[in-house]
C-alpha positions as CSV (number, residue, x, y, z in Angstrom):
1,X,33.6,15.4,25.6
2,X,31.3,14.5,22.9
3,X,28.2,13.1,22.8
4,X,27.3,10.2,20.4
5,X,24.2,11.3,18.5
6,X,21.3,8.8,18.8
7,X,19.7,7.8,15.3
8,X,16.5,6.5,15.3
9,X,15.7,4.5,12.4
10,X,12.8,5.7,9.9
11,X,10.0,2.8,10.3
12,X,8.5,1.7,7.3
13,X,5.6,0.0,9.3
14,X,3.3,2.5,8.7
15,X,4.8,4.5,5.9
16,X,3.7,4.3,2.0
17,X,6.5,2.8,0.6
18,X,6.2,3.7,-3.5
19,X,7.0,0.9,-5.8
20,X,8.8,1.8,-9.3
21,X,6.0,-0.9,-10.7
22,X,3.4,1.6,-9.6
23,X,5.0,4.8,-11.5
24,X,4.0,6.7,-14.6
25,X,8.0,6.1,-16.2
26,X,7.9,2.6,-15.5
27,X,6.4,1.5,-18.6
28,X,4.1,4.4,-20.3
29,X,6.4,7.5,-20.3
30,X,10.1,7.5,-20.2
31,X,11.5,9.9,-17.4
32,X,14.9,9.1,-19.6
33,X,16.0,7.6,-22.6
34,X,13.7,4.7,-22.1
35,X,10.8,3.5,-20.3
36,X,12.3,2.1,-16.4
37,X,11.5,-1.4,-17.5
38,X,13.5,-1.0,-20.1
39,X,16.5,-0.2,-18.4
40,X,17.0,-2.9,-16.1
41,X,14.6,-1.3,-13.2
42,X,12.7,-3.7,-11.3
43,X,9.1,-3.3,-10.5
44,X,9.5,-4.4,-6.9
45,X,12.3,-1.7,-6.1
46,X,11.6,0.6,-3.9
47,X,10.6,3.8,-5.9
48,X,13.3,6.7,-5.9
49,X,12.7,10.6,-5.7
50,X,11.6,10.7,-9.3
51,X,8.8,9.1,-9.0
52,X,5.4,10.1,-10.1
53,X,2.4,7.9,-9.5
54,X,0.4,6.2,-12.2
55,X,-2.8,7.4,-12.5
56,X,-4.1,5.3,-15.2
57,X,-3.9,2.4,-12.5
58,X,-7.3,4.2,-11.3
59,X,-8.9,3.5,-15.1
60,X,-10.7,0.9,-13.3
61,X,-12.3,2.7,-10.7
62,X,-15.8,5.3,-11.1
63,X,-14.8,8.8,-11.6
64,X,-17.7,9.5,-9.0
65,X,-15.7,7.7,-6.3
66,X,-12.4,10.3,-6.7
67,X,-14.5,13.0,-6.7
68,X,-15.7,11.5,-3.2
69,X,-12.5,11.1,-1.9
70,X,-11.8,14.5,-3.1
71,X,-14.9,16.1,-1.5
72,X,-13.2,14.2,2.1
73,X,-9.9,15.5,1.3
74,X,-10.9,18.8,0.5
75,X,-10.6,20.5,3.8
76,X,-8.1,18.1,5.7
77,X,-4.9,19.9,6.9
78,X,-1.4,18.4,5.4
79,X,-0.8,16.6,9.1
80,X,-4.8,14.9,8.7
81,X,-3.8,13.6,5.6
82,X,-0.9,12.1,6.3
83,X,-2.6,10.2,9.0
84,X,-5.4,9.1,7.3
85,X,-3.1,7.6,4.3
86,X,-0.5,6.0,7.2
87,X,-3.8,4.4,9.0
88,X,-5.2,3.2,5.6
89,X,-1.8,1.7,5.2
90,X,-1.8,-0.3,8.4
91,X,-5.4,-1.8,6.8
92,X,-3.7,-5.1,6.9
93,X,-2.4,-5.2,10.3
94,X,-5.9,-4.3,11.2
95,X,-7.4,-7.6,9.5
96,X,-4.4,-9.5,10.1
97,X,-4.3,-8.6,13.9
98,X,-7.7,-7.8,14.9
99,X,-10.3,-9.2,12.7
100,X,-11.4,-5.3,11.8
101,X,-10.9,-3.3,9.0
102,X,-9.9,0.8,8.6
103,X,-13.4,2.8,8.5
104,X,-15.7,-0.4,9.6
105,X,-18.7,-0.1,11.9
106,X,-18.5,-1.0,15.3
107,X,-20.7,-1.0,18.9
108,X,-18.8,-0.4,22.4
109,X,-20.8,0.8,25.4
110,X,-20.0,3.7,28.4
111,X,-21.2,2.3,31.3
112,X,-22.3,-1.1,32.9
113,X,-23.4,-3.9,30.4
114,X,-27.1,-2.5,29.5
115,X,-28.3,-2.1,26.0
116,X,-29.1,1.4,26.3
117,X,-25.3,2.1,26.9
118,X,-24.0,1.2,23.4
119,X,-23.0,3.4,21.0
120,X,-22.2,2.9,17.3
121,X,-18.6,4.2,16.0
122,X,-16.1,3.5,13.3
123,X,-12.6,1.8,13.4
124,X,-9.7,4.8,13.6
125,X,-7.2,2.9,14.3
126,X,-5.1,-0.5,16.8
127,X,-2.1,-0.2,18.7
128,X,0.8,-2.0,16.7
129,X,2.3,-2.9,20.0
130,X,1.6,-4.0,23.8
131,X,-2.0,-5.0,24.5
132,X,-4.6,-5.3,21.8
133,X,-6.3,-2.0,21.7
134,X,-8.7,-0.8,19.1
135,X,-9.1,3.4,18.4
136,X,-13.0,3.9,17.5
137,X,-14.1,7.0,16.9
138,X,-17.8,8.0,17.4
139,X,-19.8,11.4,17.9
140,X,-22.2,9.3,20.7
141,X,-25.4,9.4,18.5
142,X,-25.3,12.8,17.8
143,X,-24.5,14.3,21.2
144,X,-20.7,14.7,20.2
145,X,-20.7,16.0,16.8
146,X,-19.2,19.2,17.0
147,X,-16.1,17.2,18.8
148,X,-16.1,13.3,18.1
149,X,-14.7,11.1,20.7
150,X,-11.8,9.1,19.9
151,X,-12.2,6.0,22.3
152,X,-9.6,3.7,23.4
153,X,-11.2,-0.1,23.8
154,X,-10.1,-3.4,24.6
155,X,-10.3,-5.8,21.7
156,X,-13.0,-8.1,23.4
157,X,-14.7,-4.8,24.3
158,X,-15.2,-3.9,20.6
159,X,-18.7,-5.7,18.9
160,X,-18.9,-6.0,14.8
161,X,-22.5,-5.6,13.7
162,X,-22.7,-9.4,13.3
163,X,-21.2,-9.9,16.8
164,X,-23.2,-7.0,18.1
165,X,-26.8,-9.1,17.2
166,X,-25.6,-11.7,18.9
167,X,-24.7,-9.9,22.1
168,X,-28.1,-7.7,21.4
169,X,-30.1,-10.4,21.6
170,X,-27.9,-11.7,24.9
171,X,-29.3,-8.7,26.9
172,X,-32.8,-8.4,25.9
173,X,-33.0,-12.2,27.0
174,X,-31.5,-10.9,30.5
175,X,-33.7,-7.8,30.8
176,X,-30.6,-5.9,30.5
177,X,-32.2,-3.1,28.7
178,X,-32.4,0.5,30.5
179,X,-29.2,1.3,33.1
180,X,-30.7,2.2,36.3
181,X,-28.0,4.9,36.1
182,X,-28.1,6.0,32.3
183,X,-25.7,7.8,30.6
184,X,-27.2,11.9,30.1
185,X,-26.9,11.1,26.3
186,X,-29.4,8.6,26.0
187,X,-33.0,8.3,25.5
188,X,-35.1,7.9,28.7
189,X,-37.2,4.8,27.7
190,X,-35.5,1.6,26.2
191,X,-36.9,-1.4,25.7
192,X,-36.7,-4.4,23.4
193,X,-37.3,-2.7,19.8
194,X,-34.8,-0.1,20.9
195,X,-32.5,0.0,18.3
196,X,-28.9,1.9,18.5
197,X,-29.0,4.7,16.1
198,X,-27.0,4.1,12.8
199,X,-26.5,5.5,9.1
200,X,-29.1,3.3,7.9
201,X,-31.9,4.3,10.4
202,X,-30.8,7.5,11.2
203,X,-33.2,10.3,10.3
204,X,-32.6,12.8,7.2
205,X,-31.2,15.8,8.9
206,X,-28.3,13.6,9.9
207,X,-27.3,14.0,6.3
208,X,-28.3,17.2,5.3
209,X,-25.0,19.4,6.9
210,X,-22.8,17.1,4.6
211,X,-25.0,15.9,1.6
212,X,-25.9,19.8,0.9
213,X,-21.9,19.9,-0.5
214,X,-22.2,16.5,-2.8
215,X,-23.9,16.5,-6.5
216,X,-24.3,13.4,-6.0
217,X,-26.5,10.8,-4.6
218,X,-25.8,8.0,-2.4
219,X,-27.7,4.6,-1.8
220,X,-27.0,2.6,1.1
221,X,-26.4,-0.8,0.9
222,X,-26.2,-3.1,3.7
223,X,-23.3,-5.9,4.3
224,X,-22.8,-8.1,7.1
225,X,-20.4,-5.5,9.3
226,X,-21.2,-2.7,7.6
227,X,-22.0,-0.6,4.6
228,X,-21.1,-0.2,1.1
229,X,-22.5,2.8,-1.7
230,X,-23.4,3.0,-4.7
231,X,-22.9,6.7,-6.2
232,X,-25.3,7.4,-8.8
233,X,-24.2,10.9,-10.4
234,X,-26.3,13.5,-11.4
235,X,-25.5,16.8,-13.5
């Protein structure tokens, strides 16, 4: 008796689908007798194995930006790099279904609904099926620097920067500042002026580990629901 082999189709949902129009050989450099655009190849066609990324498409981006990306990827394993690229490719799902973006700073809580139980993290992923769940990475205000957590949270318990401002005002108005049974990772005293730690207000030593490896100076610029970076290259 022969058992029929089950074939599971490869999903393109999270895969990076290369297109002929993104290839170096489509218009600029002939792989064959002529550039492919002159051979009847359509730009939207799925790219074959001869695909070579068109590096000239990055000409409008700052060289310093590529340096930062390279610095970020230099110690990634091949598996981590593939997962990250797939997550970036899913950003349209993040925005359309969740109103969030990959890497967006958000706030969430561990424990009861008190200001002191909120932490800052960053959107690492979302569930593409089933209940709306958001995966948030956080070092829990420095308590988990060596082993950051990946928290699985319901969408309605994840607050953008602007939404958390409203939530904070609500908690302060109700006097829900200090949890009677606080988490060990939180400071002992919390009052109306307490701020959940964030990159904008983090002490200088938080950046030393990463910043020492960089030859560029980073300037942070606040936006409504996150941060944008201006890179001033020196040297």
